[in-house]
N, C-alpha and C positions, 0 to 999 in steps of 0.2 A: 277684316272687311269693313269698309266705310259705306254707310247708308246716307247719302247726301240729300236728305229731305224728300225721300221717295214717298209716294202715297199708295204703293201697291204691295206693301208688306214685305219688301225686300229683306229688311233686317231680320224679321221673324223667320223667313224662309232660310236665310243663311244660318241662323242658330239651329233650326230644325235639321239642317244637313251637316252639323258638326262644327260650325264656326265658333272658336273659343272666345274671340274678341270681336264685338261689333260696335263700331263707333257710329253714333247716330247724330246727324245734324237735323234739328227740327226745322230750320230754314235753310234752303239750298244755298251753299256758299260758293259753288263753282268747282270745276274739276281739279284745279290746283289746290284749293282749300281741302278738298277731300283727300287727295294724295298726301298732302303735308300732314294732316292729322293721322292718317294711317301710319306714315313713317314715324311720327312722333310717338305713337303708341308702341311701336317696336323699340324705339330708343329708350322709352321709359321703362321697358322690360329688359333692358340691357341685351337685346338680341345682337349677335355679332354680324349678322347679315340681314339685309333688307331687300325686298323685291317689289316689283310692280308688274301686274298683268291686267290689261284693260278689261273692264267688266262687261264687255259686249260680245263675249264668246268668239272673238276673232283669234285668240291665241290658244295654244295647247299647253295647259298647265304642266303636263308631264315633261315638257321640254325644259322646265326649270331645273330638273335634276342634273342634266348635263352641264348647264351653265354654272350651277352651284359647285360642281366638281372642280371646275377651274379655280374658283375662289378657295376651296378647301385645299387644293394643291399648292396654294400660295403663289400662283403664277401671275395673277392679275388682281386689281382692286375693284374694277367696274366692268360688267359685262352688258353690252348693249345688243339687243336682238336686231337681226337684219333679215329681211326676206330676200335681199338682193345678193348676198354673198353665196359662194358655192355651198350647196346643201340646204339653203333656204328656199322657200317656195310660197306661191300664192295659190289659193284654192278659191274658185268662184269668180264672178264678174268684178272687174276692178272699177268700172265706170269712169275710166280716164284718170284714176287716182295714181296710177303708176308714174306718169309723167310728173305730176305735182310733187310726189314724195322724192323722186330723184332730183328734181330741180332744187327743192328746198335743201336737200342734203349737200348738194354742190355748194350752195351759198353758205350754209353752216360750216362746211369744211374749210372754205376760204377764210372765213372770219375766225374760226378756232385754230387754224393752222395745223389741222389734223384731219386726215381723210376719214369720213364717216359716210357709209353708203345708204344708211336708213335712219336718219336722225329723228324722224317722226314716230318710229316704232314704239309702241307702248309696252314692250317687254324689256325688263332690265333687272339685274341682280347685282348688288354691290356690298362692299364692306360698310358697316354702319359708321365706321370712323370717318368716312368721307363727309357725312352730314355733321359730324362734330367739329369739322374744320372751322375755325373762327372766320375764315374768309367767305363762308357760305352762310347766308342769312335768309332762310326760307320764310321768315315772318313778314317780309315786305308785302304791303297790300297789293302791289302791282303783279304779284305772282299768284293771285287767287284763281286765275283762269288757265289758259293753255300755256302760259309762260313758264310754269314751274319746271316741267320736264326738260326743256332745252336749257333752262338756266342751270340746273344741276349738272347736266351733261357737259355743258361748256365749262363750268367751274371745275369739274373733275379733270377735264382735259388740260386746261390751262394751269391747274394746280399740280400738274405733273404726276397725277395718279396713273396707274397702268390701266388704260382703257382699251378693250378689244371688242370686236363684234362677233356675234355668235349666230349661226344659222337657225332660223325659226320659221314656223309656218304662220302665215296670216290668212285667215279664212273669211271671205266675204260671202255673206248669205244671199240667197237668190232674191230676197225682197229688199236687199240693201245695196242696190247699185248706185250709191251716192255717198258723199262725205257728210259728216256731221258739222263740218266747218261751214259757217254761214257768213258770207259777205267779207268785205275788206277788213273789218275790225277783227274778226276771229283769226284771219290769216296773219294780220299784223301782229297779233298777240303771240303767234307761233314764231314769227320771224324776229321780232324785236329783241328778245334777250341777247342773242349773239351780237346784234348791232350795238345795243346800248352798253353791253359789257366791253366789247372790243374798243369802243371809242370813249370809255370812261364816264359815260353818262350815269350809269347805275353800277352798283357794287354787289 
C-alpha cells in the first residue's frame, strides 16, 4: 500500500487492517509516483507478480484472484481490467464518464496498434518481469502523474508481451458522479504517453 502524503492517517489504518508493507511519502508526489514506488517495493522483494487496484473503492479486490489465475496458468503476461468487455459491469452513476473512457480507449488502441476497450481502467495484474524490461523506464519525471499507467500498458503491448483484458466491476459511488480528472492538463497527461511513444518523442 502506498500512502502518498495523506493527512488522514491512511497509512496507520492500512497497517491496522493487515497491510504488511506501507510506503509513505511525506510530500505528495502524484499518482504515478505512488504507483511506481508501490511496484518498486514489490520488485525489491522479488515478487513474481504485481498488481494495481485504485484506492478509491471503485474496484472489487476479490476479482484479482481470477486475473491472477490467468498469469499462473502461463497464458498471458499482462491482464488489464475492463468494464466494457463481456462480463464486466458498471455500478452506480457514471456522470458521462462512459463516453470519455471509450473515446480514450479508441485513440489508445489506434496508437498502440492493439484493441483495448478500457485503457483507463485502474485494475491490472502482470508479471514483474515486464517492469524489468530495459525498454521500460518508470523513473522518468514526466511519469509522476497520470502518465505512468498508460505508459506501461503501451510498452507492454508494443514490447510484444501477451496482453489481454479481463472483465471487472467498476463501482461509482452516489456522491461521486464526477471524474477526478481536472482540466485539459490532466487529460493530456492521460493521452500523451501513447502519442509521445508512438512518434518517438519519449522512450
